[in-house]
C-alpha positions in Angstrom: -2.9 -14.8 -10.4 -0.7 -16.7 -8.2 3.2 -16.3 -8.2 5.8 -16.0 -5.6 4.9 -12.4 -4.8 1.4 -12.7 -4.3 0.5 -12.6 -0.1 -1.3 -16.1 -0.5 2.0 -17.9 -1.6 4.6 -15.5 0.3 2.7 -16.0 3.4 1.8 -18.8 5.8 -2.2 -18.7 6.7 -1.2 -17.6 10.2 0.8 -15.0 9.0 -1.5 -13.4 6.5 -4.3 -13.5 9.6 -2.1 -11.5 11.4 -1.4 -9.0 8.7 -5.1 -8.8 7.9 -5.8 -7.8 10.9 -3.9 -4.7 10.5 -5.9 -3.6 6.7 -9.1 -2.0 5.6 -11.2 -2.2 2.7 -10.8 0.6 0.3 -12.0 1.4 -3.6 -10.5 3.4 -6.1 -12.4 4.5 -9.4 -10.8 4.0 -12.7 -7.9 6.6 -13.0 -7.2 7.5 -9.8 -4.0 8.0 -8.3 -2.9 6.0 -5.3 0.5 7.1 -5.0 2.8 9.7 -6.6 6.5 8.9 -7.3 8.7 10.7 -4.8 6.5 11.1 -2.4 6.4 9.9 1.1 5.6 6.3 1.2 3.2 5.5 4.0 0.9 2.7 3.1 0.4 -0.2 0.8 -2.3 -2.3 -0.6 -2.8 -5.7 -1.9 -5.6 -5.9 -4.9 -8.9 -7.8 -4.3 -10.1 -7.0 -7.8 -9.5 -4.7 -10.7 -5.4 -3.8 -11.7 -3.4 -1.3 -11.0 -0.5 0.3 -13.4 2.6 1.2 -11.9 4.4 3.9 -14.0 7.5 5.7 -13.9 7.6 9.7 -15.2 10.3 10.2 -18.0 11.3 13.8 -19.0 9.7 14.9 -21.9 7.2 12.1 -22.0 4.2 10.4 -20.7 4.5 8.4 -17.9 5.8 4.8 -18.8 3.6 2.1 -17.6 6.1 -0.7 -16.3 3.7 -3.3 -14.6 0.0 -4.0 -14.1 -1.0 -5.6 -10.9 -4.1 -7.9 -10.1 -5.8 -10.2 -7.7 -3.7 -11.0 -4.5 -0.7 -9.0 -5.5 1.3 -6.2 -3.2 1.1 -2.5 -4.0 4.1 -0.7 -2.8 7.0 -1.8 -1.3 8.8 1.3 -0.9 7.1 1.6 2.9 9.0 -0.9 4.0 12.8 0.7 2.8 13.7 4.0 4.0 13.9 6.5 2.9 10.1 5.5 2.5 9.7 7.3 -0.8 7.7 6.0 -3.3 10.3 4.5 -6.3 7.3 4.7 -8.7 3.6 5.9 -9.3 0.4 3.9 -9.1 -3.0 4.3 -10.7 -5.9 2.4 -11.1 -6.7 1.3 -14.4 -10.0 -0.2 -13.7 -12.0 0.3 -10.4 -10.1 -1.5 -7.5 -11.1 -3.1 -4.5 -8.2 -3.6 -2.1 -6.9 -4.0 1.0 -5.4 -0.7 2.5 -2.4 -1.4 5.2 -0.9 1.5 7.0 2.9 1.0 6.9 3.8 2.0 10.5 2.0 -0.2 12.5 2.9 -2.9 10.0 6.8 -1.9 10.5 5.8 -1.9 14.2 4.5 -5.4 14.5 7.4 -6.6 12.3 10.0 -4.9 14.9 8.1 -6.6 17.8 7.7 -10.2 15.7 10.9 -11.1 14.1 9.3 -14.2 12.6 6.8 -12.3 11.1 9.3 -9.4 10.4 11.5 -11.7 8.3 8.5 -13.2 6.3 7.3 -9.9 5.6 11.0 -8.7 4.6 11.4 -11.8 2.6 7.9 -11.2 0.6 8.6 -7.2 0.3 12.1 -7.9 -0.8 10.9 -10.7 -3.6 8.8 -8.1 -4.7 11.3 -5.5 -5.2 13.6 -7.0 -6.9 10.7 -8.6 -9.5 9.5 -5.3 -10.1 13.0 -3.8 -10.5 13.7 -6.5 -13.3 10.2 -5.4 -14.8 11.2 -1.9 -14.7 14.5 -2.7 -16.4 13.2 -4.7 -19.3 10.0 -1.9 -19.8 12.4 0.7 -20.2 15.0 -1.0 -22.1 12.0 -1.5 -24.7 10.6 1.8 -24.7 13.8 3.8 -24.8 16.9 1.5 -25.5 17.5 1.4 -29.8 17.6 -2.3 -29.6 15.4 -3.3 -27.0 15.6 -5.3 -23.9 16.8 -8.1 -25.9 14.7 -10.4 -23.7 13.4 -13.1 -25.7 10.0 -13.4 -23.9 
């Protein structure tokens, strides 16, 4: 998938190389929880293979799947914005291979290199805006009397 929110579209090759030096390869089995809503957001991932579902707890119901993420997509944006708490939960829907990043060193590099920091902030901001819109539409579809009204 190539959208404005994938790393390859959002960051130049030079900035991707800088970021990737801080990453490490990880894998998750299907059903593994990557993170839980409300807990400390101290890392993020970029999906290599597989699918990650983002979900939201809804009192008295099963968690609502808001969005699914695949190849090249950023999993987690809460690490970038105080108070550094997950806004959603995340679960591997299939076996997932990803690059994992500890938030502290990435935020440190952003502070040290303002151009890099602006590029990361713009990328993460676009991801957050897109995910908030997706959450709104999905929750309206699930729980509003007439759905979201979104024609798509």
